[in-house]
C-alpha positions as CSV (number, residue, x, y, z in Angstrom):
1,M,6.5,-109.3,122.9
2,A,5.8,-106.7,125.3
3,K,5.3,-103.1,123.9
4,N,7.8,-102.5,125.9
5,K,10.3,-104.9,125.5
6,K,13.1,-103.4,122.9
7,E,14.4,-105.8,120.3
8,P,18.2,-106.9,120.9
9,V,20.5,-104.6,118.8
10,K,21.6,-106.8,115.7
11,Y,25.9,-106.7,115.3
12,N,26.3,-107.1,111.6
13,F,30.7,-107.1,111.0
14,F,30.4,-107.3,107.1
15,D,28.7,-104.0,107.6
16,D,31.0,-102.5,109.7
17,V,33.9,-104.1,107.2
18,Y,32.5,-102.2,104.3
19,A,32.2,-98.9,106.5
20,V,35.5,-98.6,107.0
21,V,36.6,-99.7,103.0
22,K,34.7,-97.2,102.2
23,L,36.5,-94.5,103.7
24,I,40.1,-96.0,101.7
25,P,41.2,-92.5,99.9
26,K,41.8,-92.7,96.2
27,G,45.6,-94.1,95.6
28,R,45.7,-96.1,99.0
29,V,45.4,-99.2,100.0
30,T,44.8,-101.3,103.0
31,N,44.8,-104.6,104.5
32,Y,42.8,-107.2,106.2
33,G,44.2,-107.3,109.1
34,A,44.2,-103.5,110.1
35,I,41.1,-103.8,108.8
36,G,39.9,-106.1,111.5
37,R,42.6,-104.6,114.3
38,Y,40.8,-101.4,113.4
39,L,37.0,-102.9,114.5
40,G,38.7,-104.6,117.9
41,T,39.3,-108.2,116.2
42,G,42.6,-108.2,115.3
43,L,42.9,-112.3,114.6
44,S,39.8,-111.5,112.9
45,A,41.5,-111.1,109.1
46,R,40.0,-114.7,107.9
47,M,37.0,-112.6,108.8
48,V,37.7,-109.3,106.7
49,G,38.3,-111.5,104.0
50,W,35.0,-113.1,104.2
51,A,33.2,-110.0,104.1
52,M,35.0,-108.6,100.9
53,N,34.4,-111.8,98.8
54,A,31.0,-111.2,99.9
55,A,31.3,-107.7,98.9
56,H,30.0,-108.0,95.4
57,A,26.6,-106.9,95.7
58,H,28.4,-103.8,97.2
59,K,28.6,-102.2,94.0
60,K,30.3,-98.9,94.7
61,L,32.3,-99.9,97.4
62,P,36.2,-100.1,96.7
63,A,36.9,-103.3,97.1
64,H,40.2,-103.4,94.8
65,R,41.5,-101.2,97.7
66,V,42.0,-104.2,99.9
67,V,45.4,-106.1,99.6
68,N,46.9,-108.8,102.2
69,A,49.3,-107.9,104.1
70,Q,52.3,-108.3,101.1
71,G,50.5,-105.7,99.2
72,L,49.3,-109.0,96.7
73,L,45.7,-108.9,94.8
74,T,45.3,-111.9,96.2
75,G,41.4,-111.2,95.9
76,K,41.4,-110.5,92.5
77,H,39.2,-113.9,91.8
78,H,36.4,-112.8,93.1
79,F,36.7,-109.9,90.6
80,E,34.2,-109.7,87.1
81,T,37.9,-109.9,85.3
82,P,41.1,-111.6,86.5
83,T,42.6,-108.3,85.8
84,A,40.0,-106.2,87.3
85,M,41.2,-105.7,90.3
86,Q,44.2,-104.1,88.7
87,E,42.9,-102.5,86.4
88,R,40.9,-100.2,89.0
89,L,44.0,-99.4,91.0
90,E,46.3,-99.2,88.4
91,K,43.1,-96.3,87.5
92,D,43.5,-95.1,91.0
93,G,46.7,-93.7,90.5
94,V,48.9,-97.4,92.3
95,V,51.6,-99.6,90.1
96,V,50.6,-103.0,90.2
97,K,53.6,-105.7,88.9
98,K,53.0,-109.5,88.9
99,D,49.4,-109.1,91.4
100,K,51.6,-107.0,94.3
101,V,51.2,-103.3,95.0
102,Q,54.8,-101.5,94.5
103,D,55.1,-99.5,97.6
104,F,53.4,-100.8,99.2
105,E,54.5,-98.9,102.7
106,K,53.8,-95.7,100.5
107,R,50.4,-96.7,99.8
108,F,48.9,-98.6,102.9
109,W,46.4,-96.8,104.4
110,D,46.1,-97.7,108.7
111,P,42.2,-96.7,109.1
112,A,43.4,-97.2,113.2
113,K,46.0,-94.6,112.8
114,E,43.9,-92.0,109.7
115,L,41.1,-92.1,111.3
C-alpha cells in the first residue's frame, strides 16, 4: 500500500454501545432500544443485546443497568450467577421484584434526552 493512502476507518458498533453503557448513572437503568436509538439505529435493539451478551470481557462495564423495554432482567443469565444482575442493581439502589425493575419509568435513563 502506498504511504499516502489512508487506512479505512473501522467502525465497531459494540464499542459504541459500551461507551453509552459506561455513562448510565448509578441508580438508573436503560434498555436496548434506547441505546440503539441514541446510536442512530432505532431498529437495532437486538444488536445492542448481542453487544451486551459479549460484554463479559469488559469487567468495569455496568452491564447490569441495561434491561429490556419493560424493565425485565432478561440479560441476567449472562452474569456469573443467576442473581448477580439483581444484586448489582440493588447495590445501586434499584428495587427489583420478580426480575423486574420497580418504578421503571422513574428510573429510566434515556441517553437521547440526557446526553
